[in-house]
N, C-alpha and C positions, 0 to 999 in steps of 0.2 A: 889744586895743579891738577888738569889732568891730563894726561902719555898719550900720547900722539905715538901711532907708526904709520911711516909716509913708507908707501915700494914706488921708487921708479929705476930704470936701469940707467938713466942718465947720469951719471956722478951729479958737474952740474944742478940737475937741478935736485935733485936731494938735498945740497950745499943751500942751493937758495932757500929750498922750502924748509930746511931745522933752523937756519939761522934767523927768518923776517917771523915764524912761529915760537921760536927761542923768542923770541924780543915780545912777541902778543902774549910770555905769559907760560907756554905750555912746556912739557918735558916734551922731549922728539926726538924718538929711533927709526934711526932708514936703514931700508934692504933695498938691495941691488936687485933682486927675482922672488919669485913666486916662496922654495926652497928654503932662501932666508929668511922670510918672511915667517914661513909658517914653522921655523925654527926658532926664532926674534918669540912666536906666539909660542912658544910651549919655556919656556923662561919666565915667564910675567906677564900680567894685564893689559889690557890700552884698553882707554874708555874711545875712540875711534880707530879708523884707519883710511887714509886718503889711498886710492891704486891707480899708478896708470893701466890705464889697460892694454897698450901695445909694448910686452917687453919681452925682450929679445926671446924667440925660440918659443916664448910663452903667452899665456893669453893671460890679464888682468880678471877676463868675466869669468875665468875659470877658475880665478885663485878667490873672487864674486862671488861664485856659486858654493867653495869650501866652507869659506867662512860667516858666509846664509846656515849655513846646514850646520855647523860645527862653534859658529861663535852667536847663535843669531840673536843673544844679548846688545854687542858690537857693531856700532853704527861702522856704516861705508860710505865712503864718498868716492866719487870714479870723477876722475881729474886727466881728461885727456885733450890731445892734440886733435880732436876731431870730431864734432857734433854730431856728425852723424848718428853717433852711437845712442847717441838719447833716444833714438826711435826702435833699438839696437830690446825686443823682449826682453833678454836677460840682464841690460843694464838696467831692467824699474826696481832689480833685489833690491839693488844700491838708496840707500837712506839722501843723498844728494848728486848733484852730475856740478861739474867746474869743465870751462871748459878752458886747456892752459893758456897761459897768457902773461908775459914779465910783470903785471902788475897784480901783484894775490890779494885785492880788496875782495875780489868776490868768494876765493877759497876762503879769504879769514873769516866773511860775514856765512857762507855757507856750514865754516866748523862750526863759528856758536851758534848759528840756527840747528845744526842737527843735535849742537849736544846738549841744548838746553830745552828741543820735547827729551831729549834721553831724561835728563834731568828730572820733565813733568810725568815721564812714564810711572821715573822712581816714586815718585811721589806720593803717584795714586792708588800705587801699590802698599804701600803704608796706611 
């Protein structure tokens, strides 16, 4: 079972993602801020992180940069209500990008794709 960290400042989005992704068989941990996400990362390993770009008083892009630097083996998917960030070079550090929607089909597919790619890399190293 893959362990996911979902970071979003909106409680209803965290609850929706958590419930939907748990139904898909994932172990889901949520965080409301970058600081909370970093705290949770220190308590255990995660297979993938899903980050909102616009966090209250923070930037998910800054958190992405920290994760790429410190947790380079953990893939990150950006999930934002704004598609314009796809063109931001900083967002290109992410392994995936999904525009927020009430229908989580695209997010679920992207998580599956990124985790499969990660598994292939691990397999290739062995």
